[in-house]
Steps between C-alpha positions, in 0.01 A plus 500: 500500500695245297546158653750220450411263223505137623510213251490136611699298250562143401858525372606243245852373583582196291249228581361659817275791588614718788246731673620856533390845613589792270440836667546826312473829689393819317766633265739215573847525356636141503414143593675307777471121489550321833700175488441296817708206612529267796282598793328785320193543284284758325285509818793571730432810711855609435461493126156660522640784710785570259269481199257743663784747564620471139150571372492819706822593319326458168602150402268221389560163670452140402497244778475130409654170610758330284376151607156346496366387845576142404859581404551703815441192710846377410778705658745413222291704252548815709874470446479400133640824361476377140129440539438825686694694239310354208168564671592864557615545139181339366282708728679820404462437129134408548419809705679724247236407245217636711353818347502669843881474538645480150834682472502563875845548666567190709675422824537188720472478876639165617485335844678191630574260212284722284791744503712254306227441247452875457871554431519210257185605319634857465800360313269354235252792496674828424171687534527453880648828611577439870505223761455529877563198724370486859663252739570302190729230379673665203787259557285230346537679167884502536591405141265763351590792731779646285256509202231703672474844338197644677582710811475283813422593860562233763326548837608295801440518874798593710417216745440248223866412496498188282286656226692826524824312438350326192379839375847649540642213295240547227553877502868450425415304187260754354640728230196720451394816683450360848443577865499286816283663767522350850198569721643544855331296771295295256476121493409284202131589475544869594239454774646762729304826526560730200745268323267387222412864438870563444507214248201650315656847497829373358317296239297803390812710483674246274205456270449876477861537395512223246153408369408749228295510185653275238626637169257409221682407177447752223353239266212435742398865529 
């Protein structure tokens, strides 16, 4: 019986090293990088649950934190979208060089302020094929939203009225393939019974639709 490959990484992002967990199920078909923001982390049970569901759907996952423990002590860093975006870009480019995942189709799963960094990074990295944002702050990427080309799924709780309103505003600015999915009866953390499972199912659906094997240029064959 084949088992999931688990690699513990030290990801080089500029001048810092960020610990990460790369998990590749048997016969995986794409790699989803998790971009966490304020109030979330790679050890969050919510992110762990979604990642586990995606692996069962045949996707590899990479969970890591965009800030070092020292940086995370300062709340301002969690809302520094420029810093979070650059860290995500650097980490993506670093991971792409790993032999285990070279040429892998890529997707981003963003939460909280990590949603804004995922959208902004996708503008600069055309190899990112899809973005899913859970209870996120895509509005914090306002100026970049019309430039996003990757298909975007925004997920918001129906009872999370303030964040839902911000997602609706961001959704209107997107010009790519897009969907805004409201989870009825869910608050910001989707803690109600069954609501996080709905988030995971919608994310898997989106990635299955849009994350596919990349086209290899003829000159590299």
